[in-house]
N, C-alpha and C positions, 0 to 999 in steps of 0.2 A: 504494500500500500504506500501511497505517496503522502508526504507531509505538506501538501499544498493547501493553503487556506483559501477559501472562497469568501470574498467580501461582497457585500451588497453595494451596488452602485447607487450613490445618492445624488440626486440633482438638486441644485439650489431652488429654493421656493421662489416663485415669481413675486416681485415687489408690487404691492397694491398701493395705488394712489390714495392717500388720505389727505384731509385738509392741511395737515401739518407738513407733508412732504410733496405736495402737488406743485408742479411748476406753473408759472404764469403762462397764459396763452400767448402765442406768437401772433402778432397782427398779420393779416393776409395782405400780400403784396397785390397791387393793382396789376391787371394784365397789360401786356405790351412788351416792347423791346427792353431787354435788360441793358444797363449801362454800367460799365466798369468804372468805379469811382477812382481807380488808380491811373486812368488815362490822363495824360497831361495835355492841356491846351496851351499853345504857344502862339502869340501874335507877332507878326513881323515888325521890324522897326518902322516901316512905312505903312503899317496897317491903316492908320487914320488918314494920312495924307493921300493915299492911293485912291480913296473913295470907297474902299471896301466896307468900312463901317457904315457909311450912309446908304449903301445898297442892301443892307440886311433888314429883315422884318423888325419892327419896333421892339418887341420883347427880347429878341436876340441881341439887338444893339445895346439894350440896357444891361444884359448879362455880360456882353463883351466889354462894355465900359467898365464894369466891375473888375474884369480880368486885367484890363489895361491900367486902371487907376489904383485899385486896391492890392493887386498882386504883381505890379510892375510888368505886366504882359505875359505872365506865365504862372499857371497853377494847375492842380489836379481837378478833375471833375468833382471829387469829394469836397475839396476846399471851396470850390465855387458853390456847391450845393449848400454847404453850411452858411456861407456868406449870404447867399440868396435867401435862405430861410429866415435869417435874422435881419434882413434888410427891410426897408420901407416899401419895397416893390411887391412883396407877396403878402397875401391875406386870404387865408382859406375860407373866410366868411364872406367872400364876394368883393374884395377890394380890387386894387389895380390889376393884379394877376393872381389867379388861383392855382396855377400849376407850378410845379417845381422843376429843378434841374434833373434830379433823380426821382422816379416815382416812389411814392410811399402809400401806405394804407389810406384810401380816401382821396388821394391826390395823384393825378397823372403827371407825366413828364412832358413839358413842351419841348425840351431839348431833343428828344428822339424824333420829333416831328420834323426838325430842321437838320439834324445831323445823324448820319448812319456810319458807324465805324469812324474812319478818319476823314470823311468828306461830307459835303453838304448834300441834302436831298433835293429832289425836284421842287419841293415846296419853297426852296430859296431861289433856285435857278430859273424857275418859270415866272418869276415876278418881273414887272416892268423895270427896266434899267438895272437888271441883275447882272452880275459877273457870270462867267462860265465856271464850271467845277474846277478847271485847271487854274483859273485866276484866283478863285477862293483858296485853293490849296497852296498858293504862293504866300498868302497872308494869314491864314488860319491853319495851324497844324494841330491835329489831335492824334496822339500816339501813346 
């Protein structure tokens, strides 16, 4: 006979959520394109003088003015999003602008309407007096 002991396999008991150990619910993201907050926006030195700024939709001009003035022409999307949310320009209760740079629960992103990846969308280039995608890429770099 062998001296091998047989042990019962025991599995850990499943943890049951109770009011004392339950986690807070994560807010649901709004649908739409995701936007990497680590992407960097860089404006060229002649961004303003070239007429690029004036050719953009008003809400985008306001955001790019923040990049130019508050961040010396270069910042991440996440930094711009924080600055936008704490600025006078956004008001989720129906103020000047109700959409943010990055979408959040209950708030869509206006930025993805005008930018996709590193270039502008047709919503920018199809406007009267707009630049071409190539011209915009000379003045606004998102990478």
